[in-house]
C-alpha positions as CSV (number, residue, x, y, z in Angstrom):
1,M,21.5,-7.0,6.8
2,S,22.1,-10.2,8.8
3,E,19.2,-12.7,9.7
4,V,19.6,-11.5,13.3
5,D,19.3,-7.8,12.5
6,L,16.4,-8.7,10.2
7,A,14.6,-10.3,13.0
8,R,15.4,-7.6,15.5
9,S,13.9,-4.9,13.1
10,F,10.9,-7.1,12.3
11,Y,10.0,-7.7,15.9
12,S,10.7,-4.1,17.1
13,L,8.4,-2.9,14.6
14,V,5.5,-5.5,14.2
15,R,3.7,-6.0,17.4
16,F,1.1,-8.8,16.2
17,P,-0.9,-9.8,13.2
18,L,-4.6,-8.9,13.1
19,I,-6.7,-11.8,12.9
20,T,-10.2,-11.2,12.2
21,E,-12.6,-12.7,9.5
22,K,-12.2,-9.6,7.4
23,A,-8.2,-9.7,7.7
24,V,-8.2,-13.5,6.7
25,T,-10.5,-12.9,3.7
26,D,-8.4,-10.1,2.5
27,V,-5.3,-12.4,2.5
28,E,-7.1,-14.9,0.2
29,A,-9.1,-12.4,-1.9
30,K,-7.1,-9.3,-2.1
31,S,-3.4,-10.3,-1.2
32,K,-3.5,-8.1,1.8
33,V,-2.0,-8.8,5.3
34,T,-3.0,-6.8,8.4
35,L,-0.6,-6.1,11.3
36,I,-0.6,-3.9,14.3
37,V,2.7,-2.1,14.3
38,D,4.8,0.3,16.5
39,Q,3.3,3.9,16.8
40,G,6.5,5.3,15.2
41,A,6.6,2.9,12.1
42,T,6.3,4.7,8.9
43,K,5.0,3.3,5.7
44,G,8.6,3.0,4.3
45,K,10.0,1.2,7.3
46,I,7.1,-1.2,7.2
47,K,7.5,-2.0,3.4
48,R,11.2,-2.5,3.8
49,V,11.1,-4.7,6.8
50,I,8.2,-7.0,5.3
51,E,10.2,-7.2,2.0
52,D,13.4,-8.0,3.7
53,Y,12.1,-10.4,6.3
54,F,9.8,-12.5,4.3
55,E,11.6,-11.8,1.0
56,V,8.2,-10.8,-0.9
57,G,7.2,-8.0,-3.0
58,V,5.1,-5.2,-1.3
59,L,2.9,-2.9,-3.7
60,K,1.6,-0.5,-1.0
61,V,1.1,0.1,2.7
62,N,-1.8,1.8,4.2
63,S,-1.8,2.8,7.9
64,L,-4.3,4.2,10.5
65,I,-4.7,4.6,14.1
66,T,-7.5,2.4,15.5
67,P,-9.8,3.7,18.2
68,K,-8.0,1.8,20.9
69,G,-5.0,3.8,19.9
70,N,-3.1,1.1,18.0
71,K,-1.4,1.6,14.7
72,K,-2.9,-0.8,12.1
73,A,-0.9,-1.4,8.7
74,V,-2.7,-3.1,5.9
75,I,0.0,-4.3,3.5
76,T,-0.9,-5.1,-0.1
77,L,1.6,-7.7,-1.5
78,K,2.4,-8.3,-5.3
79,S,0.9,-11.7,-5.5
80,K,-1.6,-14.0,-3.9
81,D,1.3,-16.5,-2.9
82,D,3.3,-13.9,-1.4
83,A,0.3,-13.0,0.9
84,L,-0.2,-16.6,1.8
85,K,3.5,-17.0,2.5
86,V,3.4,-14.1,5.0
87,A,0.1,-15.2,6.5
88,I,1.3,-18.7,7.1
89,A,4.5,-17.6,8.7
90,L,2.6,-15.2,11.0
91,G,0.0,-17.9,12.1
92,V,-2.9,-16.0,10.5
93,I,-3.9,-19.0,8.4
């Protein structure tokens, strides 16, 4: 997949990173990044896009619908360094 295709798939799937005190603490303590994603995004798509776009390893993806109707994805990465790399690239930290 080309860089342009990766960027398109990433930005069509991910709406914005969730920046709360808990989300920032999870990056540092639990290697987790929290994103608001498209309603139609599946766990598999989210995992694939994050792995390809940031070149990191994803262990698991949990998703839920917030009370506001947004879909939130909590992505657990393989290492703390991977979580920091993604968080810095997204502007969370």
